[in-house]
N, C-alpha and C positions, 0 to 999 in steps of 0.2 A: 156390127157384123164382121168387122175385121178379125175379132177374136175367134170366130168360127173357122176362118181360113187357117189360123194357127193350129187348131185341133185337127183339121183335115191333113195338114202336113205330118202331125204325129201319127195319125192313122195310116198314112202311106208308109211311114217307117216301120210301124208295128206289123203291117201286112208283109213287108219285106222280111222281117224277122220270122213270121209264121211260114213264109215260103222257104226260108233257109231250114227251119225245123222239118218241113215236109221233105225237102231234098235229103236232109240228113237221115231221116227215117227210111226213105226209099232206098238209099244206096248202102246203108249199113245194116238194115234189117232190125235196128234197135229203135223202138219208138219212145218218145218223150211225152208222157201224159196222154197224147192222142195218136191215132194212126196217121200215117203220112197223108192219106187221102182226106182225112178230117182237117189236118192242118192246111191243106190246099183250099178246102172250102172256107175255112176261117179267113184265110188271106183274101180270097175272092170277095167274101162278104165285107171285109174292112175296106177294100179298094172301092167297091161300089158305094158304100156309105160315105167314104171320104170324097169321092167324086160328087156325090149329091150335096154334101156340105159345102164344097168348094163352089159349085154352081149356085147354091143358095146365097152364099156370101158375096158373090160377084154379080148377082142379078140386078142390083140397083145401080 
């Protein structure tokens, strides 16, 4: 179960990257692959899933 906690940390980092892409799109008006609101939704989804994985890994 410890390896799941490692993947949760990677997801937290990736969600931060998605949040940076959302901010970039919002302030420059230039989107990268997705609109900035979609990047924010991706970041939220990754944080929720990473929190779930972290709770699952530390449940025992």
